[in-house]
C-alpha positions as CSV (number, residue, x, y, z in Angstrom):
1,S,0.0,0.0,0.0
2,G,3.0,2.3,0.1
3,F,2.6,3.4,3.7
4,R,5.5,3.6,6.2
5,L,4.7,3.1,9.8
6,E,5.9,6.1,11.9
7,H,4.5,5.2,15.3
8,A,2.2,2.6,16.8
9,T,1.1,2.3,20.4
10,Y,-1.8,1.0,22.5
11,W,-4.2,3.1,24.5
12,N,-5.9,2.6,27.9
13,M,-3.0,0.5,29.2
14,T,-3.3,1.8,32.7
15,M,-7.0,1.1,32.9
16,L,-7.0,-2.2,31.1
17,P,-7.5,-4.4,34.2
18,A,-10.6,-2.4,35.3
19,I,-12.0,-2.2,31.8
20,A,-11.5,-6.0,31.3
21,A,-13.2,-6.8,34.6
22,I,-16.2,-4.5,33.8
23,R,-16.6,-6.0,30.3
24,W,-16.4,-9.6,31.7
25,I,-19.0,-8.9,34.4
26,S,-21.3,-7.2,31.8
27,R,-21.0,-10.2,29.5
28,K,-21.9,-12.6,32.3
29,N,-25.1,-10.5,32.9
30,A,-25.9,-10.3,29.2
31,H,-28.7,-12.9,29.6
32,Q,-30.9,-10.2,31.1
33,P,-33.9,-9.5,28.7
34,A,-33.8,-5.7,29.1
35,V,-30.9,-4.0,27.3
36,R,-29.6,-1.0,29.1
37,S,-26.8,1.4,28.6
38,D,-23.7,1.1,30.8
39,L,-23.0,4.8,30.6
40,R,-23.5,6.5,33.9
41,P,-22.3,9.8,35.5
42,V,-18.9,9.4,37.2
43,W,-18.2,10.7,40.7
44,P,-16.4,14.0,40.0
45,P,-13.2,13.2,42.1
46,L,-12.9,9.9,40.3
47,N,-13.5,11.5,36.9
48,R,-10.6,14.0,37.6
49,S,-8.3,11.2,38.7
50,L,-9.1,9.2,35.5
51,A,-8.6,12.3,33.4
52,M,-5.2,12.9,34.9
53,L,-4.3,9.2,34.4
54,T,-5.2,9.4,30.7
55,Q,-3.3,12.6,30.2
56,F,-0.2,10.9,31.7
57,E,-0.7,8.0,29.4
58,L,-1.0,10.3,26.4
59,R,2.2,12.0,27.3
60,L,3.9,8.7,27.8
61,S,2.6,7.2,24.5
62,R,4.2,10.1,22.6
63,H,7.7,8.8,23.6
64,L,7.1,5.1,24.2
65,A,5.2,2.4,22.4
66,L,2.9,1.1,25.1
67,P,2.9,-2.7,25.0
68,F,-0.8,-3.4,25.6
69,G,-4.2,-1.7,26.0
70,T,-7.8,-1.7,24.8
71,S,-7.1,0.2,21.5
72,L,-4.3,0.4,19.0
73,F,-3.2,3.7,17.4
74,A,-0.9,4.0,14.5
75,T,0.4,6.8,12.3
76,A,1.8,6.2,8.9
77,R,3.1,8.3,6.0
78,K,2.7,7.6,2.3
């Protein structure tokens, strides 16, 4: 395709254990007949802490290729 990979990294490395646990629990409860959204307001102090954690991970990912996470990001040049 003519693209040259410049940088590839994962995202949500620091929150992967919590995200995996929540997804595993939600799949175990998937047999419930009513489908509901799992989006709920987050306690503001927890939200600030998570925002700081993701900002740290973003700064880190600019310099290091994170080895695992929930999403893969890549930049390439043609």
